[in-house]
GUDOSE-27430 format. One record per atom (N, C-alpha, C): x, y, z. Coordinates in steps of 0.05 Angstrom, whole numbers, plus 5000, padded with zeros to 4 digits. Layout:
XYZ ...
***
This chain:
268857584387 269557524416 270957784429 270657774452 271257974473 273758034479 275758204484 278558204486 279358304516 277558184534 277958144562 277157854569 277657764590 276757554597 275857504627 273657374632 272557314660 274457394684 277057244681 278557304708 279557564720 279357724694 280558004696 278658174713 276458034718 274158184739 274458094773 275857904775 276857764796 274357534811 275057334826 272757244837 270257364844 267157274849 265557304865 264457584839 265257694817 264057784802 261657714789 259457774789 256557694773 255957754743 255757634732 255157714697 252257574695 250957684682 248357594686 246957804663 244257764658 243157864632 239857954649 238658144631 236758354645 233858304625 231958304636 230058344619 227558504638 225258504628 222958614645 219258494633 218058474655 216258304649 214158384633 213558674623 211458724605 213358704577 215258764575 217158714552 217658424537 216958254557 217357924546 215457734555 214357774575 212057604584 209557494562 207957694554 205357614540 203157474562 202257294559 201157134575 199257314593 196957514572 195657664590 192757554596 192257284594 190157184606 191157054637 189356834640 190456734671 190156964695 188257124684 187657264712 190157504720 191557604694 193357804700 191058074695 191258294712 190058534712 190958754682 189458894672 190859064656 192759294672 194559384652 196559554665 196659834646 198260074656 198060254645 198960264613 200760074613 202060054584 200259864565 198359764576 196559614560 194559874548 193860094559 191960234550 193560464530 196460494545 197960684531 198860594506 199560354508 200260244476 197360204460 195460204472 192760184454 191760454442 193260604449 192860874443 193860934419 192661014394 193861124371 195761354368 198161284366 200361494365 202961534379 201861374404 203661284428 205561114418 205360914408 207460654403 207760654374 210160614369 211060544341 209760284324 208160344299 206660184286 204860054307 203660224325 201260104340 201859854352 204059784359 204759544374 204259554403 203759274413 203659264448 204359004457 205058994482 205658754493 203758604495 202458544486 200058304489 201558044486 203357984462 204257684463 207257784462 208057934465 211257984463 212957774461 214857694475 216457444468 215557134483 212657194489 211356934499 213056774518 214556994539 216256834555 214256704580 212256764585 210156614593 209156374596 210056284572 209755984564 213255854558 214456014544 217455924538 219755944554 218756034578 220656134599 222755894603 221555654601 224855444606 226655474584 225455534559 227755584538 229955804540 228155984556 229856174558 231656194581 230656034604 232956054626 234955834615 234355624590 236555474584 239255624572 237855894556 239556074548 241456174564 240156294587 242256424600 244256194619 243256014628 244755794631 246955724613 245955634587 248555554567 250255814562 249956014567 251656294561 253056284575 252556144602 254256154623 254356364644 251956504644 251556714659 250856654691 250956854716 250856814738 248256814745 247157034733 244757164745 242257274722 240157214730 237757354714 236357544730 236457804717 235557974731 232358054718 230657934729 227657944720 225158104738 223458144726 221458334743 218958174748 217558194770 214858194775 213658434760 210658234748 208858464738 206558484765 206458704771 204658784794 201658704784 200558744762 197858654754 198058274748 199358224743 199757904747 198957814776 200657874795 200257894825 197757954838 197558194832 195158344848 193158514819 191258374808 190658514787 189558734788 188258804809 186559024811 189059294833 190759174832 194059354847 193559324881 191259284888 190959234916 188758984924 188258904943 186458694945 186758404936 184958344925 185558004917 188057904896 188757734909 191357584894 190657354874 192557414856 191857204829 194056964837 192256734838 194356484843 195256364816 194556474797 195856304769 199056534763 198556754779 200656934780 203156804794 202756764826 203956704840 205356474827 203756244823 204256064808 207056034784 205956214768 208056224746 211056374762 210456544778 214456634787 214456424812 212956264820 214556014830 215855784815 214755824789 216155614768 218355784758 218256014753 220356154740 222956134759 221956214784 224556244807 225455974811 223755724815 225055504811 226555444794 225855484771 227155384744 230155534745 229855794756 232655874757 234755754771 233655634796 235555604817 236155254809 234655154792 234854884786 237354864764 237255114754 239655134731 241755324747 242055354768 244555504780 244355784776 242155894769 242256204766 240956304784 242356544790 241856684815 239756904808 237256904820 234857104817 235257374824 235657544811 235357784815 232957964807 231758004828 227958134820 228258394823 226158504813 225458804807 222558864816 221558954834 219158984835 217459084813 218359294809 216959514788 218459604767 217559484745 219059604721 216659684700 215659844709 213660014699 210559984688 209859694699 206859654690 204459634711 204159934722 202359984740 200259804732 198559754753 195759634746 193659914737 192659814723 191060084711 188460164735 187460014746 186260114770 187960254785 190260254796 191260514808 191660774798 192660754766 192460964756 189761084754 187360974754 184361114760 185261284783 186661194805 186861304831 188961504828 189961584805 192061754812 195261634808 194961364806 197561304809 199361434822 202261484809 204461564823 204361844826 201562004823 200962234837 199862274856 198962014870 197362014890 199161964914 199962064931 201361914958 200961694967 197961564966 197961314979 199561094960 200261164937 201360944926 203860834942 204060964958 206860874977 205760654996 203660625003 201760395024 201160194999 200460224972 199660054957 202259904950 203960004942 206659914937 208059774958 207759924986 208859705006 207159435011 204759485003 203359185010 203958994983 204859044967 205258894944 207358804945 209958964954 212258884965 212758634987 211058745005 210658445023 209458285012 208358215002 207257954983 209357824970 211358004954 213357884940 215457724957 216357884986 217057855001 216757615015 214157525023 212657275032 212357075019 211957074992 211656874980 214156724960 216556954962 218656914945 221157004954 221557154971 223657284988 226057024989 225856835001 227556585016 229056524986 227456604967 229256494942 230756664925 230756994928 231757124919 234157194924 236257234905 238957284908 238957574921 237657804905 237158084915 234758194901 233858404912 231058524906 231258804902 230458914873 230959204874 227659334878 226859594881 225259584892 223259694861 224859934849 223760074829 226160034804 225459984783 227160074755 226960324754 229360484749 229060744734 227260964735 226261014763 225261274778 224861514752 227061614745 227361854726 224961774709 224661524692 223361424673 220061354686 220161324704 217561274714 215961494723 217661774732 216762054738 217162264719 219462254703 219962524693 218662484659 219562204656 219462194628 215862144618 215262034638 213461944642 210562134644 210862324667 209462534680 210162794658 213162854654 213363174641 214063084615 215262904605 215962914577 212762804564 212562604577 209962464569 210162204544 212762124543 213861974522 213361664534 212861614559 211961314566 208961384584 208061104588 205661104604 206261204634 204861434641 201561424630 200661694612 203761814601 203461984577 202862304591 203462374611 202562634618 204662814609 203763034605 206063274599 205163594618 205663504649 204463694663 206963694690 206863954699 209263944713 208463914747 205863974750 204963854774 204863544778 204663384758 204163154759 207563044762 208563124744 211963044752 212763104781 212763324785 213263334815 211763204834 210363134835 208762904857 209962584847 210262534821 210862324812 213562264823 215262514821 217962504825 219062444851 216962584870 217462484900 216362254907 214162214899 212261934914 214061714899 215161714875 216161434874 218761394891 219961584893 222361554915 221161534944 218761564953 217961514978 216161274978 214861144951 214560934954 216960704958 218960784946 221560584946 221960524971 222160824991 223060735017 220760575032 218560655027 216160465043 216260155032 217460155010 217659835007 219959685014 222059945018 224559755031 223659645059 222359835077 221059735095 219659475099 217959495075 216259265080 217758995068 219458995050 221258745042 222158725068 224458875083 226258855105 223558715134 221858755135 219658645157 218758485156 218958365120 217558125119 219857875111 222657945115 224957785118 226357795092 225757895069 226957965049 230058055059 231857955037 235358095042 235658215010 238258335019 239758494995 237958654980 237758844995 235359054976 236759314965 235959364941 237159624931 235059664918 235659894891 234260004872 236360094841 234560194824 235960164803 235860384789 237860564789 237560854781 238860844754 237160974735 237561064705 239461304697 243161334701 244261514702 245461624676 246061874669 246861944647 249862134658 251662124639 253962304644 253562584636 252162734654 251763064639 253763234629 254063394611 256763464605 255363764589 256963984592 256564214573 256964194543 255664354525 256064334496 258464454491 258664724512 260964864508 262464954535 264165184537 264565274557 263165544569 261065644550 259265894554 257265834587 257366054598 255566064622 253765884627 252365974598 249765824600 249165494592 251965424584 251365204574 252265024596 254365214613 254965044641 252564984655 250565214657 248665234678 246165014665 246564924643 244664744628 245764514640 248864414635 249364144641 248864074675 249164314695 248964274717 245264294723 243864364711 240964314711 239963994708 241463904678 240963674668 241963494689 244163484704 244563304723 243363304743 242563534753 240163504780 237563334774 237063454743 234763284741 234663014738 236762884723 237162694710 238762424733 240462564754 242362434772 241862534798 242562754800 242262884833 240162834848 237762844826 234762844847 234662534855 236062364847 234962084856 237661964876 240162044861 242461974883 241862084905 241662404904 241262514932 238562444947 237162404940 234762304943 235462084966 235561904949 235661584962 237761574974 240461704972 242261614994 244061795007 242362115006 243162305026 240862375031 238162345027 235462415039 235262765031 237262865008 236663095002 236063144971 234663234962 233863424934 235763634924 236663664900 238163854890 236264094893 237364334902 235564564905 234764694882 236464684858 235864734833 233164644829 232664324830 230264234823 227564344842 227964334863 226264434886 225664634884 227264874871 226665144872 224565134839 225565014823 224564994796 221264844805 220764654813 218464524820 216564704839 217864844857 217065014872 214064884887 211265084888 209365024893 207864734885 208964604869 207864394853 208664134865 210764074879 211563904901 209463834924 209163574937 207563484953 207963704978 205763854996 206463975019 207863775034 209763865047 210763745073 212663465059 213863485033 215363275026 217563265043 218963495053 222163395063 220863215093 219363215098 218663005128 218862715116 218162655087 218662425078 221362305077 223362485077 226362415066 227862205084 226762195105 228261975122 227361665117 224661645105 223261415091 225461395060 224761635047 226761615024 229261475018 230061565046 233461485039 234061295061 232661075061 232760835081 235160645077 236660575087 239460445085 238860195059 240260235043 240660005024 242659795029 242559565011 245759335015 247459424983 245959534968 247059564937 245259694922 246259844901 245160044887 245660014856 244059934840 243759854809 243860144796 246060124772 246360394760 245860254730 243760424716 243260314688 244760514669 246260384649 247260624635 247160554603 246960834595 246560754564 248660994545 248461244553 249261464538 250161704553 251261894543 251162114567 249062384552 249462564566 247362824557 248863074554 248963184534 250163384528 248463654523 249063834536 246564064541 248064324539 245664434522 246364764514 244464944528 244665144529 243265344544 240665324526 237765394538 235365454519 233765654528 232765834516 231066004512 228666004534 227765654533 225565614551 226065614575 229265554584 229565594612 230665274621 228865054615 230564824615 232864744600 234164564606 236964524593 235364314563 237264384548 236164224520 238964124510 238163854504 239763614495 240763684462 243363654462 244063704439 246163364427 246063324403 247663044396 250763184398 251962854409 254762884412 255762764377 258662764377 259962704351 260662454349 259962244365 261061934365 258661814351 260161584351 258061374338 255761364348 253161214339 250861234353 249360964347 248060844362 246060584359 244060604341 242660454341 240860454320 238660644332 237960634358 235760814369 236661114374 238661164360 240261474362 241361544388 242761364406 244461404432 247561384421 248061574432 251061634426 252561374447 254661284426 256761074443 258561244460 259061184484 260561324500 261261254525 262960984522 263560834546 264660934571 266661144565 267461294587 265961404607 263361424597 261261584610 260461364640 260661124633 260060914648 262460914671 264860914671 267160944687 266561174701 266561424688 266061674704 264161674721 261361494713 259261544735 260361344758 260761094752 261660894777 263661004802 265461184785 267361344806 265861514819 264161714808 263361914818 261161814844 259261634831 257961474855 259161414879 261561264877 262961164893 263961384910 264961554898 266861774911 265361914929 262662044912 261062274928 258762214944 257661974937 255261834945 255161584963 256261394960 256161144973 258260944971 258760834990 260760614991 259460304987 256460354986 255960084984 255859894958 256059654955 256559574929 254959614903 256459704883 255359794853 254559544836 252359554825 252159364802 251059474776 252459454753 251259544730 249059324718 247259484726 244459314719 243059294698 243859474674 242759514650 245559684632 246059484614 247259674592 248059514566 246959664546 246759504519 246459754500 246059544478 245159794452 243359604437 241959744424 239859724397 241959734370 240959464358 242059454334 240259334310 241059384291 239659294265 239158974266 236658854255 235958574256 238058394248 238158194258 239958004247 241857894274 242757664264 243957414280 247357584285 248257684265 250857794270 250958064270 252258094298 252158414312 255258514322 256558474303 259358564306 259858824330 257659034321 258459294337 257259284364 254959084369 254159054394 256058934411 257658714397 259758614407 262158754424 263158974400 264859214406 263859344424 261259414432 260259644449 260359364476 260059204487 259959034507 262759004516 264459004494 266958994501 268159274512 267359434502 268459734501 266659774533 264659704543 263959764565 264859574589 264859354583 266159164603 269159284613 270759384593 272859534601 273159744616 270759904611 269860224628 269060074656 267359794661 266959744693 270159704702 272159544686 274659474699 276059754702 275659894692 277060204699 276160334719 273360374721 272360434748 273360254773 273260014775 274059854791 277259934801 278859964779 282260014783 281660274800 279560464797 279660724814 277860754835 277760514847 276560434868 273660394872 272260434850 269560354858 268260064859 267560014878 267059744886 264159664871 264559564838 262959434826 262359134831 260659034834 260458734842 259458564822 257758684796 256558594776 255758724753 254958634731 254558724704 252558524685 249458694681 247458524671 247558644639 248058504624 246358644592 244258654594 243858854578 240858874570 240558874539 239358654523 237458534535 238058164533 236957974545 237357794545 236057674509 232957824512 232457764485 231658004467 230558054445 229458274426 226758244439 225858504437 222958474456 221258734453 219058774469 218259054461 219159314478 220159414460 221759664465 219859934473 218459904491 215860124502 215160324474 215860504476 214560704455 215560674432 217860454425 219060394404 217460134390 215960014407 214759784398 216759574396 216159414369 218759184363 220459354340 221159584341 222659644319 225659714328 225959724347 228659684360 229559474375 232159284368 232359014379 235359084402 234859084430 237258994443 237758764453 236158524434 237358304454 240558164435 240858004456 244157874452 242457594439 239857514437 238257294425 236657444405 236357304386 234457494362 231657304372 229957494371 226957344371 225157414343 224257204331 222457164309 219857244323 218057454321 215457534335 213857364320 214157284299 212357104283 212156814292 214256684299 214756394302 215256434334 216656614352 217356594375 219756404373 221556404352 223756244348 226756414359 228356264380 230156434387 232956384381 234556544366 236956504360 239356654367 240656574378 243756714398 245356824370 245557074377 247157254365 250157224364 251757364352 254757364364 255357494385 253457654389 254457794424 253857574439 251357444441 250657214461 253857014455 254756924439 257156724435 259556874447 259857184445 261457314452 262057224487 259857314496 258957244527 260157004533 258656754517 258556494522 262356434515 263056544498 266256504498 267456594529 267256824537 268856964552 267356794584 266056674580 263956564610 265056314611 265956154589 266755864590 264255684599 261655764599 259355594613 260355464637 261455714657 262055594682 261855814700 261855664724 261255964743 262855914763 
***
């Protein structure tokens, strides 16, 4: 059980769980179009064991029992994502009625159970047809995404508690276009530079489209790290500064201040879209809240190659190899509050991969320590309004396939049987099955 109590967070604090469409839904018939993750995971060598999200957790059919788990756990909210290719199979044009019907059922099911719907428009499953047209490298994606946002606002907006445009733009742009670890798997500085800007330009365009169609309570979800130098040497300090600029300040500065860090614009140079500066007013459209996903810190040392090089820290690690560093969450929440914005903050993802099994005491400790880190940030003045555990279910963990399990509920992928873990029971005990 946790060492803290719900009342420690005061009235009105939201506790929730999070998932993403491609990682859990399955249900790839019924008119859904292909996404970049379908082709990426079908390509040998990209995903552990050749796993794909074709069936995942079959949430498309089993959503009622998954919502029952959220309700029975005492959670207030469910952070889920719409699948763009399920709603608009080609990315633009014709709408899939079966997709609209599915999300109608899902959202109504949340409301019937007293669960607040926290929606995300884009959690990485770009329609393949749009990738054929350049995807996030093509400036036109802002218009495509804006039209998609307008559809969501029109069909579902009046039932949503909050809507985020993009989940983790660093992953959408840098991890997927420069490092190449996620779909579409590019390793190209020009591709990365364009995606890094266009993903935020599309975010701002979507904010305009959502608001124009009556949606309310709008935000974006950034994955941030606590960037620290490996030592006191000037090279390590410079590496940590560049690491912070790439992971944090590009997105915080762009979205909240309308300005990118010079370290990164100088590095990207001619590869950035011509005249990108004129887009910054759209990039930095006012938001109602900011979501922060936090998993670990980045420790950097100087690298002969010029870009910062990460090194391992000395602390205990999760099953996916990420160092467990709760203080980093406190530091980030306080920093964002002091340096960037006073709008409400939400921890929209936080959790750990652990070995298979229903008994997960290390995960219980992980959540306990990170919830205390949230309390510490609030005590220092950060306006943190909610916390969403990642993830409700064991699921398709992107390039790791089904090899890494983040769920507070165990999923047997052969039978699709759900079994609550100790971490689920810890939340349930703290939340007392009441709201």
